[in-house]
All heavy atoms as a GROMACS GRO file, in nm:
protein
  588
    1MET      N    1 -12.388   2.267   2.598
    1MET     CA    2 -12.397   2.282   2.741
    1MET      C    3 -12.346   2.157   2.808
    1MET      O    4 -12.377   2.045   2.768
    1MET     CB    5 -12.544   2.306   2.778
    1MET     CG    6 -12.569   2.317   2.925
    1MET     SD    7 -12.744   2.326   2.964
    1MET     CE    8 -12.748   2.491   3.026
    2ALA      N    9 -12.264   2.174   2.908
    2ALA     CA   10 -12.207   2.064   2.980
    2ALA      C   11 -12.307   1.998   3.070
    2ALA      O   12 -12.396   2.066   3.128
    2ALA     CB   13 -12.088   2.112   3.064
    3GLU      N   14 -12.305   1.866   3.074
    3GLU     CA   15 -12.399   1.797   3.160
    3GLU      C   16 -12.352   1.803   3.305
    3GLU      O   17 -12.233   1.802   3.332
    3GLU     CB   18 -12.409   1.649   3.117
    3GLU     CG   19 -12.473   1.631   2.981
    3GLU     CD   20 -12.508   1.489   2.954
    3GLU    OE1   21 -12.522   1.413   3.047
    3GLU    OE2   22 -12.520   1.457   2.839
    4PRO      N   23 -12.448   1.808   3.396
    4PRO     CA   24 -12.410   1.814   3.541
    4PRO      C   25 -12.337   1.681   3.583
    4PRO      O   26 -12.371   1.574   3.530
    4PRO     CB   27 -12.543   1.824   3.614
    4PRO     CG   28 -12.647   1.798   3.516
    4PRO     CD   29 -12.592   1.814   3.380
    5ARG      N   30 -12.243   1.694   3.668
    5ARG     CA   31 -12.169   1.578   3.714
    5ARG      C   32 -12.254   1.497   3.807
    5ARG      O   33 -12.318   1.551   3.897
    5ARG     CB   34 -12.044   1.620   3.788
    5ARG     CG   35 -11.939   1.684   3.697
    5ARG     CD   36 -11.848   1.757   3.785
    5ARG     NE   37 -11.709   1.700   3.778
    5ARG     CZ   38 -11.613   1.741   3.852
    5ARG    NH1   39 -11.632   1.833   3.944
    5ARG    NH2   40 -11.494   1.693   3.842
    6ALA      N   41 -12.256   1.368   3.784
    6ALA     CA   42 -12.328   1.280   3.874
    6ALA      C   43 -12.244   1.250   3.998
    6ALA      O   44 -12.122   1.238   3.985
    6ALA     CB   45 -12.362   1.149   3.802
    7LEU      N   46 -12.312   1.247   4.110
    7LEU     CA   47 -12.239   1.212   4.234
    7LEU      C   48 -12.214   1.061   4.235
    7LEU      O   49 -12.307   0.980   4.226
    7LEU     CB   50 -12.317   1.252   4.356
    7LEU     CG   51 -12.341   1.403   4.375
    7LEU    CD1   52 -12.428   1.431   4.495
    7LEU    CD2   53 -12.208   1.474   4.390
    8THR      N   54 -12.092   1.023   4.250
    8THR     CA   55 -12.058   0.883   4.253
    8THR      C   56 -11.977   0.855   4.376
    8THR      O   57 -11.906   0.940   4.425
    8THR     CB   58 -11.979   0.837   4.128
    8THR    OG1   59 -11.861   0.916   4.121
    8THR    CG2   60 -12.057   0.854   4.002
    9ALA      N   61 -11.989   0.734   4.425
    9ALA     CA   62 -11.909   0.695   4.541
    9ALA      C   63 -11.765   0.679   4.504
    9ALA      O   64 -11.730   0.636   4.395
    9ALA     CB   65 -11.964   0.562   4.597
   10VAL      N   66 -11.680   0.716   4.598
   10VAL     CA   67 -11.535   0.697   4.578
   10VAL      C   68 -11.507   0.546   4.588
   10VAL      O   69 -11.551   0.482   4.684
   10VAL     CB   70 -11.454   0.776   4.683
   10VAL    CG1   71 -11.305   0.754   4.667
   10VAL    CG2   72 -11.489   0.926   4.675
   11PRO      N   73 -11.441   0.487   4.489
   11PRO     CA   74 -11.423   0.343   4.487
   11PRO      C   75 -11.368   0.279   4.617
   11PRO      O   76 -11.418   0.179   4.658
   11PRO     CB   77 -11.330   0.321   4.369
   11PRO     CG   78 -11.343   0.436   4.282
   11PRO     CD   79 -11.380   0.548   4.377
   12GLU      N   80 -11.264   0.342   4.678
   12GLU     CA   81 -11.209   0.283   4.798
   12GLU      C   82 -11.305   0.282   4.914
   12GLU      O   83 -11.293   0.202   5.004
   12GLU     CB   84 -11.075   0.341   4.834
   12GLU     CG   85 -11.083   0.482   4.885
   12GLU     CD   86 -11.068   0.583   4.778
   12GLU    OE1   87 -11.075   0.548   4.654
   12GLU    OE2   88 -11.050   0.703   4.809
   13LEU      N   89 -11.406   0.376   4.918
   13LEU     CA   90 -11.501   0.378   5.023
   13LEU      C   91 -11.602   0.261   5.004
   13LEU      O   92 -11.653   0.210   5.103
   13LEU     CB   93 -11.575   0.511   5.029
   13LEU     CG   94 -11.488   0.634   5.063
   13LEU    CD1   95 -11.570   0.757   5.058
   13LEU    CD2   96 -11.428   0.616   5.202
   14ALA      N   97 -11.623   0.226   4.882
   14ALA     CA   98 -11.727   0.125   4.852
   14ALA      C   99 -11.665  -0.014   4.849
   14ALA      O  100 -11.736  -0.115   4.847
   14ALA     CB  101 -11.790   0.156   4.718
   15ASP      N  102 -11.532  -0.024   4.849
   15ASP     CA  103 -11.468  -0.156   4.834
   15ASP      C  104 -11.405  -0.202   4.968
   15ASP      O  105 -11.291  -0.163   4.996
   15ASP     CB  106 -11.362  -0.147   4.725
   15ASP     CG  107 -11.299  -0.283   4.693
   15ASP    OD1  108 -11.340  -0.381   4.759
   15ASP    OD2  109 -11.216  -0.291   4.604
   16PRO      N  110 -11.478  -0.272   5.048
   16PRO     CA  111 -11.425  -0.316   5.179
   16PRO      C  112 -11.318  -0.425   5.163
   16PRO      O  113 -11.255  -0.464   5.264
   16PRO     CB  114 -11.544  -0.373   5.248
   16PRO     CG  115 -11.639  -0.413   5.143
   16PRO     CD  116 -11.612  -0.318   5.025
   17SER      N  117 -11.293  -0.474   5.040
   17SER     CA  118 -11.195  -0.581   5.027
   17SER      C  119 -11.052  -0.523   5.020
   17SER      O  120 -10.955  -0.601   5.024
   17SER     CB  121 -11.223  -0.660   4.896
   17SER     OG  122 -11.201  -0.577   4.783
   18LEU      N  123 -11.035  -0.391   5.015
   18LEU     CA  124 -10.902  -0.334   5.013
   18LEU      C  125 -10.833  -0.360   5.147
   18LEU      O  126 -10.891  -0.333   5.250
   18LEU     CB  127 -10.908  -0.181   4.986
   18LEU     CG  128 -10.950  -0.141   4.846
   18LEU    CD1  129 -10.954   0.009   4.839
   18LEU    CD2  130 -10.851  -0.193   4.742
   19VAL      N  131 -10.717  -0.412   5.141
   19VAL     CA  132 -10.641  -0.447   5.269
   19VAL      C  133 -10.551  -0.334   5.305
   19VAL      O  134 -10.537  -0.303   5.423
   19VAL     CB  135 -10.564  -0.578   5.247
   19VAL    CG1  136 -10.484  -0.610   5.367
   19VAL    CG2  137 -10.660  -0.694   5.214
   20LEU      N  138 -10.480  -0.276   5.206
   20LEU     CA  139 -10.390  -0.167   5.231
   20LEU      C  140 -10.437  -0.045   5.156
   20LEU      O  141 -10.480  -0.052   5.042
   20LEU     CB  142 -10.246  -0.203   5.184
   20LEU     CG  143 -10.181  -0.316   5.255
   20LEU    CD1  144 -10.043  -0.351   5.191
   20LEU    CD2  145 -10.160  -0.280   5.406
   21LEU      N  146 -10.424   0.071   5.223
   21LEU     CA  147 -10.470   0.199   5.168
   21LEU      C  148 -10.355   0.290   5.159
   21LEU      O  149 -10.259   0.284   5.237
   21LEU     CB  150 -10.574   0.264   5.260
   21LEU     CG  151 -10.695   0.180   5.304
   21LEU    CD1  152 -10.771   0.249   5.411
   21LEU    CD2  153 -10.782   0.151   5.178
   22THR      N  154 -10.357   0.383   5.061
   22THR     CA  155 -10.258   0.489   5.057
   22THR      C  156 -10.290   0.581   5.173
   22THR      O  157 -10.406   0.579   5.230
   22THR     CB  158 -10.264   0.568   4.924
   22THR    OG1  159 -10.390   0.636   4.918
   22THR    CG2  160 -10.242   0.478   4.806
   23VAL      N  161 -10.199   0.666   5.214
   23VAL     CA  162 -10.226   0.765   5.320
   23VAL      C  163 -10.339   0.856   5.278
   23VAL      O  164 -10.424   0.893   5.358
   23VAL     CB  165 -10.100   0.841   5.355
   23VAL    CG1  166 -10.128   0.948   5.463
   23VAL    CG2  167  -9.991   0.745   5.410
   24GLU      N  168 -10.346   0.895   5.148
   24GLU     CA  169 -10.456   0.977   5.101
   24GLU      C  170 -10.587   0.910   5.115
   24GLU      O  171 -10.688   0.973   5.154
   24GLU     CB  172 -10.427   1.020   4.956
   24GLU     CG  173 -10.311   1.112   4.935
   24GLU     CD  174 -10.180   1.040   4.926
   24GLU    OE1  175 -10.170   0.916   4.940
   24GLU    OE2  176 -10.081   1.112   4.903
   25GLU      N  177 -10.596   0.783   5.084
   25GLU     CA  178 -10.722   0.710   5.097
   25GLU      C  179 -10.762   0.695   5.243
   25GLU      O  180 -10.880   0.714   5.277
   25GLU     CB  181 -10.706   0.566   5.037
   25GLU     CG  182 -10.697   0.564   4.889
   25GLU     CD  183 -10.652   0.430   4.829
   25GLU    OE1  184 -10.595   0.348   4.903
   25GLU    OE2  185 -10.674   0.411   4.709
   26ALA      N  186 -10.667   0.677   5.329
   26ALA     CA  187 -10.690   0.671   5.477
   26ALA      C  188 -10.744   0.802   5.524
   26ALA      O  189 -10.842   0.811   5.600
   26ALA     CB  190 -10.564   0.632   5.553
   27ALA      N  191 -10.686   0.911   5.478
   27ALA     CA  192 -10.730   1.046   5.513
   27ALA      C  193 -10.875   1.068   5.473
   27ALA      O  194 -10.957   1.123   5.547
   27ALA     CB  195 -10.638   1.153   5.454
   28ARG      N  196 -10.910   1.030   5.349
   28ARG     CA  197 -11.046   1.046   5.304
   28ARG      C  198 -11.142   0.966   5.388
   28ARG      O  199 -11.252   1.014   5.420
   28ARG     CB  200 -11.061   1.004   5.157
   28ARG     CG  201 -11.007   1.117   5.062
   28ARG     CD  202 -11.057   1.090   4.916
   28ARG     NE  203 -11.009   0.969   4.859
   28ARG     CZ  204 -10.897   0.959   4.791
   28ARG    NH1  205 -10.820   1.065   4.778
   28ARG    NH2  206 -10.855   0.849   4.738
   29ARG      N  207 -11.102   0.843   5.420
   29ARG     CA  208 -11.194   0.761   5.506
   29ARG      C  209 -11.217   0.822   5.644
   29ARG      O  210 -11.326   0.814   5.702
   29ARG     CB  211 -11.141   0.620   5.524
   29ARG     CG  212 -11.159   0.534   5.398
   29ARG     CD  213 -11.127   0.392   5.424
   29ARG     NE  214 -11.146   0.316   5.301
   29ARG     CZ  215 -11.152   0.186   5.300
   29ARG    NH1  216 -11.137   0.119   5.408
   29ARG    NH2  217 -11.167   0.121   5.185
   30LEU      N  218 -11.111   0.882   5.698
   30LEU     CA  219 -11.122   0.949   5.829
   30LEU      C  220 -11.177   1.090   5.824
   30LEU      O  221 -11.209   1.149   5.924
   30LEU     CB  222 -10.985   0.951   5.898
   30LEU     CG  223 -10.925   0.821   5.943
   30LEU    CD1  224 -10.780   0.836   5.986
   30LEU    CD2  225 -11.009   0.759   6.054
   31ARG      N  226 -11.193   1.139   5.699
   31ARG     CA  227 -11.242   1.276   5.678
   31ARG      C  228 -11.150   1.378   5.746
   31ARG      O  229 -11.196   1.471   5.806
   31ARG     CB  230 -11.383   1.293   5.729
   31ARG     CG  231 -11.482   1.202   5.672
   31ARG     CD  232 -11.545   1.263   5.556
   31ARG     NE  233 -11.663   1.192   5.510
   31ARG     CZ  234 -11.754   1.251   5.442
   31ARG    NH1  235 -11.750   1.376   5.416
   31ARG    NH2  236 -11.855   1.177   5.397
   32ILE      N  237 -11.019   1.360   5.726
   32ILE     CA  238 -10.916   1.450   5.774
   32ILE      C  239 -10.829   1.488   5.658
   32ILE      O  240 -10.834   1.426   5.550
   32ILE     CB  241 -10.833   1.396   5.889
   32ILE    CG1  242 -10.752   1.270   5.845
   32ILE    CG2  243 -10.920   1.365   6.010
   32ILE    CD1  244 -10.657   1.222   5.949
   33GLY      N  245 -10.749   1.589   5.676
   33GLY     CA  246 -10.658   1.634   5.570
   33GLY      C  247 -10.542   1.534   5.547
   33GLY      O  248 -10.506   1.456   5.635
   34ARG      N  249 -10.490   1.539   5.424
   34ARG     CA  250 -10.379   1.450   5.389
   34ARG      C  251 -10.258   1.478   5.472
   34ARG      O  252 -10.195   1.383   5.523
   34ARG     CB  253 -10.353   1.474   5.240
   34ARG     CG  254 -10.240   1.404   5.178
   34ARG     CD  255 -10.224   1.453   5.035
   34ARG     NE  256 -10.093   1.433   4.980
   34ARG     CZ  257  -9.979   1.506   5.013
   34ARG    NH1  258  -9.991   1.607   5.098
   34ARG    NH2  259  -9.867   1.481   4.962
   35THR      N  260 -10.228   1.606   5.496
   35THR     CA  261 -10.108   1.638   5.578
   35THR      C  262 -10.125   1.593   5.718
   35THR      O  263 -10.030   1.538   5.780
   35THR     CB  264 -10.087   1.789   5.570
   35THR    OG1  265 -10.076   1.830   5.441
   35THR    CG2  266  -9.964   1.832   5.648
   36THR      N  267 -10.244   1.606   5.777
   36THR     CA  268 -10.273   1.564   5.914
   36THR      C  269 -10.254   1.413   5.920
   36THR      O  270 -10.198   1.360   6.015
   36THR     CB  271 -10.413   1.602   5.957
   36THR    OG1  272 -10.425   1.746   5.953
   36THR    CG2  273 -10.445   1.554   6.096
   37CYS      N  274 -10.303   1.342   5.821
   37CYS     CA  275 -10.294   1.197   5.820
   37CYS      C  276 -10.147   1.154   5.813
   37CYS      O  277 -10.105   1.060   5.881
   37CYS     CB  278 -10.376   1.136   5.706
   37CYS     SG  279 -10.401   0.959   5.721
   38PHE      N  280 -10.070   1.223   5.728
   38PHE     CA  281  -9.926   1.191   5.719
   38PHE      C  282  -9.861   1.213   5.851
   38PHE      O  283  -9.775   1.130   5.898
   38PHE     CB  284  -9.854   1.272   5.612
   38PHE     CG  285  -9.848   1.204   5.477
   38PHE    CD1  286  -9.932   1.246   5.374
   38PHE    CD2  287  -9.765   1.101   5.456
   38PHE    CE1  288  -9.930   1.187   5.250
   38PHE    CE2  289  -9.760   1.037   5.330
   38PHE     CZ  290  -9.843   1.080   5.229
   39LYS      N  291  -9.892   1.316   5.923
   39LYS     CA  292  -9.835   1.346   6.058
   39LYS      C  293  -9.870   1.234   6.157
   39LYS      O  294  -9.786   1.193   6.235
   39LYS     CB  295  -9.883   1.481   6.110
   39LYS     CG  296  -9.820   1.602   6.038
   39LYS     CD  297  -9.870   1.733   6.096
   39LYS     CE  298  -9.812   1.846   6.018
   39LYS     NZ  299  -9.870   1.978   6.066
   40LEU      N  300  -9.997   1.188   6.154
   40LEU     CA  301 -10.036   1.084   6.245
   40LEU      C  302  -9.967   0.952   6.213
   40LEU      O  303  -9.928   0.876   6.304
   40LEU     CB  304 -10.189   1.064   6.234
   40LEU     CG  305 -10.274   1.179   6.290
   40LEU    CD1  306 -10.418   1.163   6.253
   40LEU    CD2  307 -10.257   1.190   6.440
   41VAL      N  308  -9.947   0.922   6.085
   41VAL     CA  309  -9.873   0.806   6.043
   41VAL      C  310  -9.730   0.810   6.091
   41VAL      O  311  -9.675   0.719   6.148
   41VAL     CB  312  -9.886   0.782   5.892
   41VAL    CG1  313  -9.783   0.682   5.842
   41VAL    CG2  314 -10.023   0.737   5.853
   42LEU      N  315  -9.666   0.924   6.063
   42LEU     CA  316  -9.521   0.941   6.102
   42LEU      C  317  -9.502   0.938   6.254
   42LEU      O  318  -9.401   0.896   6.301
   42LEU     CB  319  -9.464   1.070   6.041
   42LEU     CG  320  -9.452   1.069   5.889
   42LEU    CD1  321  -9.408   1.203   5.839
   42LEU    CD2  322  -9.357   0.958   5.841
   43ALA      N  323  -9.605   0.986   6.328
   43ALA     CA  324  -9.599   0.983   6.474
   43ALA      C  325  -9.628   0.844   6.531
   43ALA      O  326  -9.612   0.822   6.651
   43ALA     CB  327  -9.693   1.090   6.533
   44GLY      N  328  -9.675   0.758   6.446
   44GLY     CA  329  -9.707   0.621   6.491
   44GLY      C  330  -9.847   0.610   6.549
   44GLY      O  331  -9.880   0.505   6.604
   45GLU      N  332  -9.928   0.715   6.541
   45GLU     CA  333 -10.063   0.710   6.596
   45GLU      C  334 -10.154   0.624   6.507
   45GLU      O  335 -10.249   0.564   6.555
   45GLU     CB  336 -10.120   0.851   6.616
   45GLU     CG  337 -10.046   0.926   6.726
   45GLU     CD  338 -10.122   1.042   6.772
   45GLU    OE1  339 -10.246   1.036   6.793
   45GLU    OE2  340 -10.060   1.149   6.788
   46ILE      N  341 -10.130   0.627   6.379
   46ILE     CA  342 -10.199   0.539   6.285
   46ILE      C  343 -10.094   0.442   6.231
   46ILE      O  344  -9.988   0.483   6.182
   46ILE     CB  345 -10.262   0.617   6.167
   46ILE    CG1  346 -10.369   0.715   6.222
   46ILE    CG2  347 -10.318   0.525   6.065
   46ILE    CD1  348 -10.430   0.804   6.110
   47GLU      N  349 -10.125   0.312   6.247
   47GLU     CA  350 -10.030   0.208   6.204
   47GLU      C  351 -10.010   0.216   6.050
   47GLU      O  352 -10.108   0.242   5.974
   47GLU     CB  353 -10.085   0.071   6.238
   47GLU     CG  354 -10.003  -0.042   6.197
   47GLU     CD  355 -10.068  -0.179   6.210
   47GLU    OE1  356 -10.183  -0.182   6.261
   47GLU    OE2  357 -10.006  -0.276   6.171
   48SER      N  358  -9.888   0.193   6.008
   48SER     CA  359  -9.863   0.183   5.865
   48SER      C  360  -9.752   0.082   5.842
   48SER      O  361  -9.679   0.044   5.932
   48SER     CB  362  -9.817   0.322   5.811
   48SER     OG  363  -9.695   0.360   5.866
   49VAL      N  364  -9.741   0.041   5.716
   49VAL     CA  365  -9.635  -0.052   5.676
   49VAL      C  366  -9.571   0.000   5.548
   49VAL      O  367  -9.628   0.082   5.477
   49VAL     CB  368  -9.695  -0.192   5.649
   49VAL    CG1  369  -9.752  -0.253   5.772
   49VAL    CG2  370  -9.801  -0.190   5.537
   50THR      N  371  -9.452  -0.050   5.519
   50THR     CA  372  -9.388  -0.016   5.395
   50THR      C  373  -9.392  -0.137   5.304
   50THR      O  374  -9.372  -0.251   5.347
   50THR     CB  375  -9.244   0.032   5.410
   50THR    OG1  376  -9.171  -0.062   5.486
   50THR    CG2  377  -9.236   0.166   5.480
   51VAL      N  378  -9.421  -0.111   5.180
   51VAL     CA  379  -9.419  -0.215   5.078
   51VAL      C  380  -9.326  -0.162   4.971
   51VAL      O  381  -9.359  -0.071   4.897
   51VAL     CB  382  -9.562  -0.240   5.015
   51VAL    CG1  383  -9.557  -0.348   4.908
   51VAL    CG2  384  -9.662  -0.271   5.123
   52GLY      N  385  -9.204  -0.219   4.972
   52GLY     CA  386  -9.100  -0.162   4.889
   52GLY      C  387  -9.070  -0.020   4.938
   52GLY      O  388  -9.035  -0.003   5.055
   53ARG      N  389  -9.092   0.078   4.852
   53ARG     CA  390  -9.068   0.214   4.891
   53ARG      C  391  -9.198   0.289   4.922
   53ARG      O  392  -9.201   0.410   4.946
   53ARG     CB  393  -8.994   0.289   4.782
   53ARG     CG  394  -8.854   0.237   4.766
   53ARG     CD  395  -8.786   0.298   4.647
   53ARG     NE  396  -8.785   0.444   4.651
   53ARG     CZ  397  -8.730   0.523   4.564
   53ARG    NH1  398  -8.675   0.470   4.457
   53ARG    NH2  399  -8.734   0.655   4.574
   54LEU      N  400  -9.310   0.216   4.928
   54LEU     CA  401  -9.441   0.279   4.945
   54LEU      C  402  -9.486   0.266   5.088
   54LEU      O  403  -9.467   0.163   5.156
   54LEU     CB  404  -9.543   0.212   4.854
   54LEU     CG  405  -9.512   0.211   4.703
   54LEU    CD1  406  -9.612   0.123   4.631
   54LEU    CD2  407  -9.509   0.349   4.651
   55ARG      N  408  -9.556   0.370   5.138
   55ARG     CA  409  -9.616   0.366   5.272
   55ARG      C  410  -9.762   0.336   5.258
   55ARG      O  411  -9.833   0.398   5.176
   55ARG     CB  412  -9.592   0.503   5.334
   55ARG     CG  413  -9.666   0.525   5.469
   55ARG     CD  414  -9.602   0.460   5.585
   55ARG     NE  415  -9.460   0.479   5.597
   55ARG     CZ  416  -9.383   0.406   5.678
   55ARG    NH1  417  -9.438   0.314   5.751
   55ARG    NH2  418  -9.259   0.425   5.681
   56ARG      N  419  -9.808   0.237   5.325
   56ARG     CA  420  -9.953   0.196   5.321
   56ARG      C  421 -10.010   0.183   5.460
   56ARG      O  422  -9.936   0.150   5.554
   56ARG     CB  423  -9.969   0.062   5.242
   56ARG     CG  424  -9.930   0.071   5.100
   56ARG     CD  425 -10.025   0.158   5.022
   56ARG     NE  426  -9.996   0.164   4.881
   56ARG     CZ  427  -9.948   0.270   4.821
   56ARG    NH1  428  -9.916   0.379   4.891
   56ARG    NH2  429  -9.924   0.271   4.690
   57VAL      N  430 -10.137   0.207   5.473
   57VAL     CA  431 -10.208   0.198   5.597
   57VAL      C  432 -10.302   0.077   5.588
   57VAL      O  433 -10.389   0.072   5.502
   57VAL     CB  434 -10.291   0.327   5.627
   57VAL    CG1  435 -10.371   0.314   5.752
   57VAL    CG2  436 -10.198   0.446   5.629
   58PRO      N  437 -10.286  -0.022   5.681
   58PRO     CA  438 -10.379  -0.134   5.683
   58PRO      C  439 -10.521  -0.085   5.710
   58PRO      O  440 -10.541   0.005   5.797
   58PRO     CB  441 -10.329  -0.218   5.798
   58PRO     CG  442 -10.188  -0.181   5.820
   58PRO     CD  443 -10.180  -0.034   5.783
   59ALA      N  444 -10.620  -0.133   5.637
   59ALA     CA  445 -10.756  -0.086   5.653
   59ALA      C  446 -10.806  -0.099   5.795
   59ALA      O  447 -10.875  -0.011   5.846
   59ALA     CB  448 -10.847  -0.165   5.558
   60GLU      N  449 -10.764  -0.205   5.864
   60GLU     CA  450 -10.810  -0.225   6.006
   60GLU      C  451 -10.743  -0.128   6.103
   60GLU      O  452 -10.785  -0.122   6.216
   60GLU     CB  453 -10.792  -0.371   6.052
   60GLU     CG  454 -10.648  -0.417   6.063
   60GLU     CD  455 -10.592  -0.476   5.936
   60GLU    OE1  456 -10.656  -0.477   5.832
   60GLU    OE2  457 -10.476  -0.526   5.944
   61ALA      N  458 -10.640  -0.059   6.060
   61ALA     CA  459 -10.573   0.038   6.146
   61ALA      C  460 -10.663   0.162   6.168
   61ALA      O  461 -10.651   0.228   6.274
   61ALA     CB  462 -10.441   0.083   6.090
   62LEU      N  463 -10.753   0.187   6.079
   62LEU     CA  464 -10.838   0.308   6.093
   62LEU      C  465 -10.941   0.291   6.206
   62LEU      O  466 -10.951   0.379   6.295
   62LEU     CB  467 -10.905   0.341   5.960
   62LEU     CG  468 -10.808   0.372   5.847
   62LEU    CD1  469 -10.882   0.410   5.724
   62LEU    CD2  470 -10.709   0.478   5.886
   63PRO      N  471 -11.013   0.178   6.214
   63PRO     CA  472 -11.105   0.163   6.327
   63PRO      C  473 -11.031   0.156   6.460
   63PRO      O  474 -11.076   0.203   6.564
   63PRO     CB  475 -11.176   0.029   6.301
   63PRO     CG  476 -11.164   0.008   6.155
   63PRO     CD  477 -11.035   0.074   6.112
   64ALA      N  478 -10.906   0.097   6.457
   64ALA     CA  479 -10.825   0.091   6.579
   64ALA      C  480 -10.786   0.233   6.626
   64ALA      O  481 -10.788   0.263   6.742
   64ALA     CB  482 -10.700   0.007   6.552
   65TYR      N  483 -10.752   0.320   6.527
   65TYR     CA  484 -10.718   0.457   6.562
   65TYR      C  485 -10.840   0.531   6.621
   65TYR      O  486 -10.829   0.597   6.724
   65TYR     CB  487 -10.666   0.533   6.442
   65TYR     CG  488 -10.648   0.680   6.461
   65TYR    CD1  489 -10.549   0.726   6.548
   65TYR    CD2  490 -10.732   0.775   6.400
   65TYR    CE1  491 -10.527   0.859   6.571
   65TYR    CE2  492 -10.712   0.906   6.425
   65TYR     CZ  493 -10.614   0.949   6.510
   65TYR     OH  494 -10.596   1.086   6.533
   66VAL      N  495 -10.957   0.513   6.564
   66VAL     CA  496 -11.077   0.578   6.614
   66VAL      C  497 -11.111   0.524   6.755
   66VAL      O  498 -11.148   0.602   6.842
   66VAL     CB  499 -11.197   0.557   6.519
   66VAL    CG1  500 -11.327   0.606   6.577
   66VAL    CG2  501 -11.169   0.625   6.384
   67THR      N  502 -11.093   0.398   6.777
   67THR     CA  503 -11.116   0.342   6.910
   67THR      C  504 -11.024   0.402   7.011
   67THR      O  505 -11.061   0.439   7.123
   67THR     CB  506 -11.096   0.189   6.910
   67THR    OG1  507 -11.190   0.132   6.820
   67THR    CG2  508 -11.115   0.127   7.043
   68GLN      N  509 -10.893   0.421   6.972
   68GLN     CA  510 -10.799   0.493   7.057
   68GLN      C  511 -10.844   0.631   7.095
   68GLN      O  512 -10.838   0.670   7.212
   68GLN     CB  513 -10.667   0.508   6.982
   68GLN     CG  514 -10.554   0.421   7.016
   68GLN     CD  515 -10.435   0.460   6.934
   68GLN    OE1  516 -10.436   0.454   6.813
   68GLN    NE2  517 -10.331   0.506   6.998
   69LEU      N  518 -10.894   0.700   6.998
   69LEU     CA  519 -10.942   0.837   7.017
   69LEU      C  520 -11.057   0.841   7.113
   69LEU      O  521 -11.068   0.931   7.199
   69LEU     CB  522 -10.987   0.902   6.885
   69LEU     CG  523 -10.877   0.938   6.789
   69LEU    CD1  524 -10.940   0.994   6.660
   69LEU    CD2  525 -10.781   1.041   6.846
   70ARG      N  526 -11.148   0.744   7.099
   70ARG     CA  527 -11.266   0.738   7.190
   70ARG      C  528 -11.228   0.708   7.332
   70ARG      O  529 -11.304   0.745   7.428
   70ARG     CB  530 -11.367   0.638   7.136
   70ARG     CG  531 -11.421   0.686   6.998
   70ARG     CD  532 -11.518   0.587   6.945
   70ARG     NE  533 -11.641   0.605   7.018
   70ARG     CZ  534 -11.751   0.531   6.997
   70ARG    NH1  535 -11.747   0.438   6.905
   70ARG    NH2  536 -11.860   0.552   7.066
   71ARG      N  537 -11.118   0.638   7.355
   71ARG     CA  538 -11.078   0.602   7.489
   71ARG      C  539 -11.002   0.713   7.562
   71ARG      O  540 -10.990   0.711   7.684
   71ARG     CB  541 -10.989   0.477   7.483
   71ARG     CG  542 -11.066   0.351   7.453
   71ARG     CD  543 -10.984   0.229   7.463
   71ARG     NE  544 -11.062   0.113   7.429
   71ARG     CZ  545 -11.013   0.002   7.372
   71ARG    NH1  546 -10.887  -0.002   7.341
   71ARG    NH2  547 -11.095  -0.094   7.346
   72ARG      N  548 -10.951   0.810   7.486
   72ARG     CA  549 -10.874   0.920   7.546
   72ARG      C  550 -10.975   1.005   7.621
   72ARG      O  551 -11.084   1.035   7.575
   72ARG     CB  552 -10.810   1.006   7.438
   72ARG     CG  553 -10.696   0.940   7.368
   72ARG     CD  554 -10.627   1.039   7.274
   72ARG     NE  555 -10.534   0.974   7.191
   72ARG     CZ  556 -10.478   1.023   7.089
   72ARG    NH1  557 -10.508   1.149   7.051
   72ARG    NH2  558 -10.388   0.956   7.017
   73PRO      N  559 -10.928   1.056   7.739
   73PRO     CA  560 -11.013   1.147   7.812
   73PRO      C  561 -11.029   1.280   7.732
   73PRO      O  562 -10.929   1.326   7.674
   73PRO     CB  563 -10.941   1.171   7.946
   73PRO     CG  564 -10.801   1.122   7.923
   73PRO     CD  565 -10.805   1.028   7.808
   74SER      N  566 -11.147   1.332   7.726
   74SER     CA  567 -11.167   1.456   7.657
   74SER      C  568 -11.110   1.572   7.736
   74SER      O  569 -11.118   1.573   7.860
   74SER     CB  570 -11.317   1.479   7.622
   74SER     OG  571 -11.384   1.488   7.746
   75VAL      N  572 -11.058   1.667   7.663
   75VAL     CA  573 -11.000   1.788   7.728
   75VAL      C  574 -11.092   1.904   7.708
   75VAL      O  575 -11.120   1.933   7.594
   75VAL     CB  576 -10.857   1.815   7.669
   75VAL    CG1  577 -10.799   1.940   7.734
   75VAL    CG2  578 -10.763   1.695   7.688
   76ALA      N  579 -11.142   1.961   7.812
   76ALA     CA  580 -11.227   2.078   7.800
   76ALA      C  581 -11.149   2.197   7.759
   76ALA      O  582 -11.042   2.224   7.814
   76ALA     CB  583 -11.301   2.100   7.932
   77ALA      N  584 -11.203   2.273   7.664
   77ALA     CA  585 -11.131   2.391   7.612
   77ALA      C  586 -11.168   2.513   7.692
   77ALA      O  587 -11.270   2.528   7.752
   77ALA     CB  588 -11.162   2.410   7.469
   0.00000   0.00000   0.00000
C-alpha cells in the first residue's frame, strides 16, 4: 500500500533569500497561471530581467506589482 503524501512547503515560497525567480515561480507566488504571468511579464506589468538567455523576475517585483494593482481604480462589472 502506498503511503500518503506529506504536504510540504514549496522551497521557493519558504526561501526569502531568492533574488531572482523563474516566471513559473513568480506565478506560483502570485497564485496565477503560468501563461497569465508570462503575458504580464511580456507586457511589462511585472518587471523582469534577462540573464543570458533566461528570463527572470526579481523577487521584489512581485510586491511592486501587487501595490500597482491595489492603486488601480476598481472597475464595477
